[in-house]
N, C-alpha and C positions, 0 to 999 in steps of 0.2 A: 674512237671507240677503243681504246687500249685497255679499258675495264670491261670488255664485254667477250663472251665466249660463245659458242655455238655446240648445241649436240645435235646430232642428226641421226636416223635410223631409229633403234631402239631407244628411247629417251626416259629420263625421269619427268614424272609429274611433278610441277613446281612446288607444291605445298608439302607431301609427305616425306620426302629426302630434307627438306629443309627442318620442319619439325623433329624429324628424329635426331638431328644433330643440335637443336637449339632450346627444345622445349620438353619433348618426352624421349628420353635418352635410354628407354629400355623396351623398343620395338622387338627385341628378342624375346620378350615376355608377353606383352600385348601390342598388337596393331595401334597405329595412332587412331584418334576419335574419328575421322572422318572416312576410314576404310575398315574400321573395326565392324564385323557383323553384328555385335551388340551394341555398338555405339550408332554414328550416323550412317555408315555404310554406303557412301556416295560413290567413292571411286576406288581404283587399285592404283599402285605405287608407279607403272611405267606403261607407255604406249609406244606405238611406231610413230615418228613425225618429226619434228623440229623444234628445239627449244633455246632460245636467246637468254644467256645468264648474263648479269650486269652487275659488278663488285665494286663500289667505293666505300670510303671510311664509314660514312654516315647514311648510306642508302644501297641497298643491294635489291635486284629483281630477277624475275624469270617469267618470260613469257613464250608459251608454247601454243604450237597449233599441232594436233594428233589426231589420230583416225577414229577415236572413241571407241574401238572395240577392246581397248585394254591389252595386256601383253600375254593374256589367255584367252581372249575372246577371237570370233570369225569375224574378220572384216569383210563386210559386202558392200561396199563404196557407196552406201546410203548418206555419209555425212560426216562432218569433221566436227572435233570441238576446241575450243579457245579455253585455255587454263593459264592462270597467272597468280603471282605473287610480288608485292610491292612491300619492302622492309625499311622500315627508319631504325637505325642503330643509334640509338641516344648516346651510347658511350663510346661510340665510334669504332667498333669492331667490325665492320662490315666486309673488311678486305681478308680477313684471317679466318681460319677454321678454329672455332671455339673449343675448349676444353673445360672440365668441370672445374678446374682450378683458376679459369680466367672470371674477370667481373664484367658482365654484359646485361643489357636492358635493350630489348627490341619490339616494336610494336609493328604487326603486318596485317596487311590486306589481302584476301586470296580467293580463289575460286574457280570455278569452270561454267561454261555456256556452250551450248550446243547439242548436236545428235548423240545419244548414247546408244552405243551396241553391246556394251559390256555386260547386259546382265547383272550389273553393280548399279543400284539406284534407279531410276526410271529405265523401263523396259520398252515403252511405246514412243519414243522418239526423243523430243528437245526436252533437255532438263538442265536446269540453271541453280547453282548454288553458290554461295558466298561465304566470308566469315572475317571475323577479326581475330586476333591472337595477341597478347601480351606476355613477355616472359622476362623474369629477373633471375640473374644468377651469380653467386658468388662461392668462393670456395667452401664455405660452410652450408651452403642451403641453394636450392632452386624452387621458384614458384613460377607457375604458369597457367593461364586461364585462356580458353575461347569460346566465341559464339559464333553459331553457323545458323544460316536459313538457306532452305531450298524452296524455290518456286516451280512448280509443276502441275500439270491438271491431273486431277483422279487419280490418284497414287499415293501408296503409302508413305512415300517419303517426303510429300510436303509437309512444310512446318519448320520449326525452329528446335535448336538445343545448345547445351553449353558442356564444357568438360573443364575440370580443373586439376592439376597435378602439382605434387611437390616433392621434394627430397631434402633429407635431413642427412648430413654426412658426419658420420660419428668419428670418423678416421681424425678430424680437425680436433678433437677434444683431447685424444689421448693416442700415443703413438701404438699402444697395444692393440687398438681397434682398427688398423688399417684395414680397408678395403669394407667396410662395415658401415652400410647405408640404410636410412628407413625411407622407403618411397610409399607413396599412396596416390590415388586416381580415384576422380568419382565424375562418370557420364551420365547425361540425361538427355535423350532424344525422343 
């Protein structure tokens, strides 16, 4: 398992950290779709637990077991939550940290299952959700889309939704427009 690392203690949730580096590069402007209050609002970015991370050229993954309370919730010992991300790196960039200037194409399956104590998403026990995501990036632009579905009983979060975002990088057209980009995102849940 030379390609696997482990986080223990306060760990990243498998999806959000990946999306903010591969699909939605502007989390400082707006949170990712699954954590944004006006989006799906399923989860937060970190929790106490253990997270196994695997990176190979064409595949990467994260499998986590967390307490479900989130980094700002109170843990009462009532349950655990499993979270996962499985990603195929079509152009073989799974081992490296990608940048805007890299060319990459990724397809991911991600989600969470188990008891939720975070007051994000379902607040009455079991709450499961999953999604698929695709992204293509090259120096001139980025295109990204995802679909998510939540399965839980009697709660406002049951249903499905989608998000698309893109970035057009004007700096590639002219040296006088360095660091100017046009971004857009649309969420529907």
